[in-house]
C-alpha positions in Angstrom: 10.3 -2.3 -23.7 9.2 -1.7 -20.2 9.9 1.9 -19.0 8.0 2.2 -15.7 7.4 -0.2 -12.9 4.2 0.2 -10.8 4.4 -1.5 -7.5 1.8 -2.2 -4.9 3.1 -1.7 -1.3 1.3 -4.1 1.1 2.6 -7.6 0.9 4.8 -6.6 -2.0 7.3 -4.0 -0.6 6.3 -4.6 3.0 4.4 -7.4 4.8 1.6 -6.4 7.2 -1.0 -7.8 9.5 -4.4 -6.4 10.2 -4.7 -8.9 13.0 -1.7 -7.4 14.7 -3.1 -3.9 14.4 -6.4 -4.9 16.0 -4.5 -6.8 18.8 -2.3 -3.8 19.5 -5.2 -1.4 19.6 -7.1 -3.8 21.8 -4.3 -3.9 24.2 -4.0 -0.1 24.2 -7.6 0.4 25.2 -8.3 -2.9 27.0 -10.8 -4.1 24.4 -11.1 -7.4 22.6 -9.8 -8.0 19.1 -13.3 -8.8 17.8 -14.7 -5.5 19.0 -11.8 -3.6 17.5 -12.2 -5.4 14.2 -15.9 -4.7 14.2 -15.7 -0.9 13.9 -12.2 -0.5 12.5 -12.5 -3.0 9.6 -16.0 -4.3 9.3 -17.7 -0.9 9.7 -15.0 0.8 7.6 -13.3 3.3 9.9 -9.8 2.2 8.5 -11.2 2.4 4.9 -12.4 6.0 5.5 -8.8 6.9 6.5 -7.5 5.1 3.4 -9.9 7.0 1.1 -8.8 10.3 2.7 -12.4 10.9 3.8 -11.2 11.7 7.3 -8.0 13.1 8.9 -5.9 11.5 11.5 -7.5 13.8 14.1 -11.0 12.7 13.0 -9.9 9.1 13.0 -8.7 9.6 16.6 -12.0 11.2 17.7 -14.1 8.5 15.9 -12.0 5.8 17.6 -12.5 7.2 21.0 -16.3 7.6 20.3 -16.5 4.0 19.3 -14.8 2.6 22.4 -16.2 5.2 24.8 -12.9 6.3 26.4 -10.0 8.6 25.8 -6.9 7.3 24.1 -3.5 9.0 23.7 -3.3 10.3 20.0 0.3 9.3 19.4 0.0 5.9 21.0 -3.1 5.2 19.0 -1.4 6.0 15.7 1.6 3.9 16.6 -0.4 0.9 17.7 -2.3 1.2 14.4 0.8 1.5 12.3 3.5 -0.7 13.8 2.4 -3.7 11.8 4.9 -3.7 8.9 8.0 -5.7 8.1 10.2 -5.0 5.1 10.2 -7.5 2.3 14.0 -7.3 2.2 14.6 -9.6 -0.9 12.7 -7.1 -3.2 15.1 -4.3 -2.4 17.9 -5.4 -4.7 15.4 -5.7 -7.6 14.3 -2.1 -7.0 17.9 -0.9 -6.9 18.8 -2.7 -10.2 15.7 -1.3 -11.9 16.7 2.2 -10.8 20.3 1.6 -11.9 19.0 0.8 -15.3 17.1 4.1 -15.5 13.5 2.7 -15.0 10.9 4.9 -13.4 9.4 3.4 -10.2 5.9 4.4 -9.1 3.9 3.2 -6.1 0.2 2.5 -6.4 -1.3 1.6 -3.0 -4.4 1.5 -0.9 -3.1 3.1 2.2 -3.7 5.8 4.8 -1.5 8.8 5.5 -0.8 7.2 8.9 0.6 3.9 7.4 2.4 5.6 4.5 4.3 8.1 6.7 5.1 5.3 9.3 6.6 3.2 6.5 8.6 6.3 5.2 10.0 6.8 8.7 10.7 3.1 9.5 12.2 1.9 6.2 14.1 3.5 3.3 12.4 1.4 0.6 10.2 4.2 -0.6 13.2 6.5 -1.3 13.7 4.6 -4.5 10.4 5.6 -6.0 9.9 8.5 -8.3 6.2 9.1 -7.6 3.3 7.8 -5.5 -0.3 7.2 -6.3 -1.9 6.6 -2.9 -5.5 6.1 -2.2 -5.8 8.7 0.6 -4.7 11.5 -1.8 -6.6 10.2 -4.9 -9.9 9.7 -2.8 -10.4 6.2 -4.3 -9.2 2.7 -3.6 -8.3 -0.2 -6.0 -10.1 -1.5 -8.0 -12.0 1.8 -8.5 -11.3 3.6 -11.8 -10.1 6.9 -10.3 -6.9 5.4 -8.8 -5.9 3.7 -12.1 -6.6 6.9 -14.0 -4.3 8.7 -11.6 -1.7 6.1 -12.2 -1.9 6.5 -15.9 -1.2 10.2 -15.5 1.8 9.4 -13.3 3.7 6.6 -15.0 5.1 8.8 -17.7 4.8 6.3 -20.5 2.3 4.5 -22.6 0.3 1.9 -20.6 1.8 -1.1 -22.4 5.2 0.1 -21.4 4.3 -0.1 -17.7 4.6 -3.3 -15.7 2.5 -3.6 -12.5 2.7 -6.1 -9.8 0.2 -6.6 -6.9 -0.6 -9.5 -4.6 -4.3 -9.2 -5.3 -5.4 -10.6 -8.7 -8.5 -8.5 -8.9 -6.3 -5.3 -8.9 -3.9 -6.7 -11.6 -6.8 -7.7 -13.7 -8.3 -4.2 -13.5 -5.0 -2.7 -14.5 -4.9 -4.8 -17.6 -8.1 -3.3 -18.7 -6.3 0.0 -19.0 -3.6 -1.6 -21.2 -1.0 -2.0 -18.4 1.1 -5.1 -18.4 0.6 -6.8 -15.0 1.3 -9.9 -13.0 0.2 -11.1 -9.6 3.0 -10.8 -7.1 3.8 -14.3 -5.7 7.2 -13.7 -4.3 10.5 -12.3 -5.4 11.6 -15.4 -7.4 8.4 -15.4 -9.4 8.8 -11.6 -10.0 12.3 -12.3 -11.3 10.9 -14.9 -13.7 8.3 -12.5 -14.9 10.8 -9.9 -15.6 13.1 -12.3 -17.4 10.2 -13.2 -19.7 10.2 -9.5 -20.6 13.9 -9.5 -21.2 14.7 -7.7 -18.0 17.2 -9.9 -16.0 17.7 -8.7 -12.4 
């Protein structure tokens, strides 16, 4: 019997676009998308933020250093974060799982900037009992530390936890820890996966 549901956030609870992020940042500082992508994504500035290696203030300073000009702090964080859209069809599933008494835990590669933006913009995270987020753990999926943190948080034996993520590699890694997992391929498929486990939502 499944007791805890472990959900990824990006492209499961909310859709997002790195391209949109780079376009908005480029517009903000009058730089091309390719230039923004180079240091933000290719050179790992965004990943440093997601690992919790740097603060928002340090991110701001490094961004300004990379482009060689001053950028308003709040406008920078907004341009980098206003890239999400709620996956509305999943909300009734979360509500039904909560109504039935299941524990909901988030496990996500995310930055404090993105996490707090989503908390402010949507109420979907209010349904969750706990969060395992990369910037707090100091590791990103599929690294062992974030799965080990999840095992301590789910509140049940691994085989009684169901995990869904849009990235197969991350689901495969969770299975190595005994967690029951399936790749997220839309709400209809998720309902079918839960039905196979005798959970009809």
